[in-house]
N, C-alpha and C positions, 0 to 999 in steps of 0.2 A: 426789226421795227421800221414801219413806215411814218417817215415824220408828219406826212400830209393826215393821216388817216388812224394811225395808231395800231392799225392789225398789225401780230406777229406773223410773219413768214419764212420760210425758207431763204435763204442767200440768196440762193441762184435767180428767184424768183424777182427778186427786188434790185433797183438798178443803183448803184453806189454814186454816189456825188462827192470829189474830194479836193480839198486845200493842199498845193501840193508842197511841202515846206521849202525847197530850194528856191522857188521863183516867186511861191506865193499864186501862181496862178489857180484856177478854178475848173475844174475840169469832169467827165463823165470817165468812171473806172468801168468798163463793161470785165474786164476780167477779174476786177474784185482783189488787185494784187499791188495797187500802188501804194507807196508810202503816203500818211498824210492824216489829217484828220479828215472824216469822213463821216458823212451821212447815208441815209438808206431811204427812198422812194418807190411804193409797188408801182405796177407799170400802167397807171389809170391819169388820165391828162387833169381830170379835177385834184387829184393829190399834188402834182407838177405845180398848179395854179393857185393851188390853195398856200402851198412852200413861200411860194413867189409874194404873192398878195400880202401874209400875214408877217413876211420878214422871216421867218423861220430857217430859213436856211443861214441868213448871217450869223445867228443867235448860235446855230447848230455847228456851223464851220468857226467861230469865234473872231472872225472878221466882216468888216463892211464890203459887201459884195454889190460890184459897182453894176448901172441900170443894162449896159453893156452886156455885162457877163449875162445875166439873166435874162436877155432877152437869146442869146446864142445858145444858151443851155435849153431855153424853153422850146426854140427852134429846132435841135437835136435831139429832143426829148420826143417831140413830135415826128421827125424824121424814124426812130427807133420804132416807134408805133405802128407807124404804116407799113 
C-alpha cells in the first residue's frame, strides 16, 4: 500500500524505502530484498512530495529522517521517474 495516497498495488509497482538496521541509513530498495524497516510509495511524484511534507516517512520508519536524506531521496525518486 502506498504511504502517500493509500492505494493498494502489487509490490513490483511500488518503490520501497528502507531504514537499514546495521547503520541506520535510509535508502531506496529497488530490489525489495534489503533487510530493515520499510515502507512503500507508488511511482507518482505527488505521493513522494506528500510523505516528505507530512513527515509520514519518519513515522513509518520509526526514526527521524534528516532534511539532507529527504532531499537525496526526492532527487533519486525524480531520477527514477524520468
